[in-house]
C-alpha positions in Angstrom: -150.1 116.2 59.0 -148.3 116.4 55.7 -147.0 113.4 53.8 -143.2 113.6 53.2 -141.9 113.8 49.7 -139.2 111.5 48.4 -136.7 114.4 48.6 -137.3 116.3 51.8 -136.6 120.0 51.3 -137.9 121.0 54.7 -135.8 121.9 57.7 -137.1 119.5 60.3 -136.5 118.7 64.0 -137.0 115.1 65.3 -138.4 114.2 68.6 -137.3 110.7 69.5 -138.3 108.8 72.6 -136.0 105.9 73.3 -135.2 103.3 75.9 -137.7 102.0 78.4 -141.2 101.5 77.1 -140.2 103.1 73.8 -138.1 100.1 73.0 -141.4 98.2 72.4 -142.0 100.7 69.7 -145.3 101.7 71.4 -146.0 104.3 74.1 -149.1 105.6 75.9 -150.8 108.1 73.4 -151.4 110.7 76.2 -147.7 110.7 77.0 -146.6 111.2 73.4 -149.1 114.0 72.8 -148.0 115.8 76.0 -144.3 115.6 75.1 -145.0 116.9 71.6 -147.1 119.8 73.0 -144.3 120.8 75.5 -141.8 120.7 72.6 -144.1 122.9 70.5 -144.4 125.4 73.4 -140.7 125.4 73.9 -140.1 126.3 70.3 -142.8 129.0 70.5 -141.4 130.5 73.7 -137.8 130.5 72.4 -138.9 131.8 69.0 -140.9 134.6 70.5 -137.9 135.8 72.6 -135.7 135.7 69.5 -138.2 137.7 67.5 -138.4 140.2 70.3 -134.6 140.6 70.3 -134.7 141.2 66.6 -137.0 144.2 67.2 -140.4 142.6 66.2 -143.1 144.6 67.9 -145.5 141.7 68.2 -143.5 138.5 68.3 -145.7 135.4 67.6 -143.4 132.4 67.8 -145.3 131.0 64.9 -143.3 128.7 62.6 -145.9 126.7 60.7 -144.9 123.5 62.5 -146.2 120.4 60.6 -146.0 116.7 61.4 -144.4 114.7 58.5 -145.4 111.2 57.6 -143.2 108.8 55.7 -143.7 107.7 52.1 -146.0 105.0 53.3 -148.1 107.5 55.3 -147.0 106.3 58.7 -146.5 109.2 61.1 -144.2 107.6 63.7 -140.9 106.0 62.6 -139.4 102.7 63.8 -136.4 102.6 66.1 -138.1 103.4 69.5 -140.7 106.1 68.8 -139.9 109.2 66.9 -141.7 111.9 64.9 -140.5 114.5 62.4 -141.7 118.1 62.5 -141.2 120.5 59.6 -140.6 124.2 60.1 -142.5 125.7 57.2 -142.6 129.5 57.9 -140.1 132.0 59.4 -137.7 129.1 58.9 -134.4 130.9 59.9 -135.9 132.1 63.2 -137.5 128.7 63.8 -134.1 127.0 63.4 -132.6 129.4 65.9 -135.4 128.6 68.4 -134.9 124.8 67.9 -131.1 125.3 68.2 -131.6 127.0 71.5 -133.5 124.0 72.8 -130.7 121.6 71.6 -128.1 123.8 73.3 -130.1 123.9 76.5 -130.5 120.2 76.7 -126.8 119.7 75.9 -125.7 122.1 78.6 -128.0 120.4 81.1 -126.3 117.1 80.3 -122.9 118.6 80.9 -124.2 120.4 84.1 -123.1 123.7 82.7 -126.4 125.4 82.0 -127.1 128.9 83.3 -130.5 130.4 82.5 -130.4 134.0 81.2 -134.0 135.2 80.5 -137.6 134.2 80.8 -137.6 132.0 77.7 -134.7 130.0 79.2 -136.8 129.5 82.3 -139.8 128.5 80.3 -137.7 125.8 78.5 -136.5 124.4 81.9 -140.1 124.3 83.2 -141.3 122.4 80.2 -138.4 120.0 80.2 -139.2 119.2 83.8 -142.8 118.4 82.7 -141.4 116.1 80.1 -139.0 114.6 82.7 -142.0 113.4 84.8 -143.3 111.5 81.8 -139.9 110.0 81.1 -139.6 108.8 84.7 -142.9 107.0 84.3 -142.0 105.4 81.0 -138.3 105.0 81.7 -137.5 106.8 78.5 -135.2 109.6 77.4 -135.8 112.2 74.6 -133.5 113.0 71.8 -134.1 116.3 70.1 -132.3 116.9 66.8 -132.4 119.3 63.9 -131.7 118.4 60.3 -131.5 120.8 57.4 -132.0 120.0 53.7 -128.9 118.5 52.1 -127.1 117.9 55.4 -126.3 114.3 56.5 -125.5 115.2 60.1 -127.9 116.3 62.8 -127.5 118.9 65.5 -128.7 116.7 68.4 -128.9 116.5 72.2 -130.3 113.9 74.5 -132.5 114.7 77.5 -131.2 111.9 79.6 -131.0 111.2 83.4 -128.1 113.6 84.0 -129.9 116.4 82.1 -133.1 115.7 83.9 -131.4 115.9 87.3 -129.8 119.2 86.4 -133.1 120.7 85.2 -134.8 119.6 88.3 -132.2 121.2 90.5 -132.6 124.5 88.7 -136.3 124.6 89.4 -136.1 123.3 93.0 -136.5 125.9 95.9 -133.3 127.5 97.1 -134.6 128.4 100.5 -137.9 129.1 102.3 -139.1 131.7 104.8 -142.2 131.5 107.0 -144.8 134.1 107.9 -143.8 136.7 105.3 -146.3 139.5 104.4 -146.1 141.1 101.0 -148.3 143.8 99.3 -149.1 144.6 95.7 -151.8 144.4 93.1 -153.5 141.0 92.5 -153.4 140.9 88.7 -154.1 137.3 87.6 -156.0 134.3 88.8 -155.6 130.9 87.1 -155.5 127.2 87.6 -151.9 126.0 87.4 -150.6 123.3 85.0 -151.2 120.0 86.8 -147.5 119.1 86.4 -146.1 122.3 87.9 -146.5 121.5 91.6 -147.7 118.8 93.9 -149.7 121.1 96.1 -153.4 121.7 95.4 -155.2 125.0 95.1 -155.3 127.8 92.5 -152.9 130.5 91.6 -152.6 134.3 91.3 -150.0 136.8 90.3 -149.0 139.6 92.6 -147.3 142.7 91.2 -145.4 144.5 93.9 -144.7 148.2 94.0 -141.0 147.6 93.2 -141.9 145.9 90.0 -141.4 142.3 91.2 -143.9 139.6 90.2 -144.7 136.9 92.7 -146.6 133.7 92.1 -149.3 133.2 94.8 -150.7 129.8 95.7 -154.2 130.0 97.3 -156.3 127.4 99.0 -159.5 126.5 97.2 -161.5 127.5 100.3 -160.3 131.1 99.9 -161.7 131.4 96.4 -164.5 133.8 97.2 -162.3 136.1 99.2 -159.6 136.1 96.6 -162.0 136.7 93.8 -163.5 139.8 95.5 -160.0 141.2 95.8 -159.0 140.6 92.2 -157.2 143.6 90.6 -157.0 145.4 94.0 -154.1 146.3 96.3 -153.8 143.5 98.8 -151.6 142.2 101.6 -150.9 138.5 101.6 -149.2 136.6 104.5 -147.8 133.1 104.1 -144.6 131.1 103.5 -142.4 132.0 100.6 -140.1 129.8 98.5 -137.3 131.3 96.4 -136.0 129.7 93.2 -133.0 130.0 90.9 -135.0 130.2 87.7 -138.5 131.1 88.8 -140.2 134.0 90.5 -140.8 133.7 94.3 -143.8 131.6 95.2 -145.9 132.6 98.2 -148.2 129.9 99.7 -150.9 132.1 101.1 -152.4 131.7 104.6 -154.3 135.0 104.7 -155.2 137.8 102.3 -156.6 141.2 103.1 -157.1 144.6 101.4 -154.0 146.8 101.6 -154.5 149.9 103.6 -153.8 153.2 101.8 -150.4 154.6 102.9 -150.0 158.1 104.2 -146.3 158.9 103.4 -146.5 162.3 104.9 -147.7 160.9 108.2 -145.0 158.3 108.1 -142.4 161.0 107.6 -143.8 163.1 110.4 -143.6 160.0 112.7 -139.9 159.4 111.6 -139.2 163.1 112.0 -140.5 163.0 115.6 -138.1 160.1 116.5 -135.0 162.3 116.5 -135.3 165.9 115.3 -131.5 166.3 115.7 -130.9 163.8 112.9 -134.0 164.8 110.8 -134.3 168.6 111.2 -136.1 169.3 107.9 -139.7 169.2 106.9 -140.9 166.7 104.2 -141.0 169.5 101.6 -137.4 170.5 102.4 -136.3 166.9 102.3 -137.8 166.4 98.8 -136.2 169.6 97.6 -132.8 168.5 98.9 -133.3 165.1 97.2 -134.2 166.6 93.9 -131.4 169.3 94.2 -133.9 172.2 94.0 -132.7 175.6 95.1 
């Protein structure tokens, strides 16, 4: 935490929690810390994406964020509960990252938001975590940016309308039962407790076509899943599709994936109707590649 000077020369963004319990000018400490951490992660995710688009090989999303206290040393200001955060390094990119968050919240409030890339999806997921805290405390969050020498702020309010829009973006679009998918099980982790109501642990399945699926496993399957980590597997279960997230498969069964014999599969297909498929596999491959 850094004490604010009389003349503030920092570009800052302000996180203000207002209405509800915040009108008492006091809130549960855990809730405030969680909100600030989600905001920090949003700035990091958006900044990393901006740095990547600028050609940075190893984007960090690091902007030297520091909490600013007032001249009296008090961290949180009066008028509901609000805190100032200074951007002290990579300032221009940090401003762009914070601006993206303001624009996202504003678009959600106008019901016009359309996510484009993974950083946008990350912002929505983190706003939805903040929304659950706001629902408990009956608050809303104002996120604003103020540059040195400017009297006006670039601001947006994550209110009830914006929360409803964000929730609808992350809600399942449709669900299918008893689906089997195959791929490489690449990651195992415990999900963020605010992500889903269901219990269990999580994995990441990378399919042969490049798709990445989230897999939710039952705790009772931990030993089986651990043995199959980093291997080719087949997983059967029910799948939920989302507008802004990768598909989620709720696993019922997981087994090693059998090695495929593509030549045998072609021979089987070739035998179905030789009039339609008169060529051998080698000839078919040559025809596909345009070989003489």
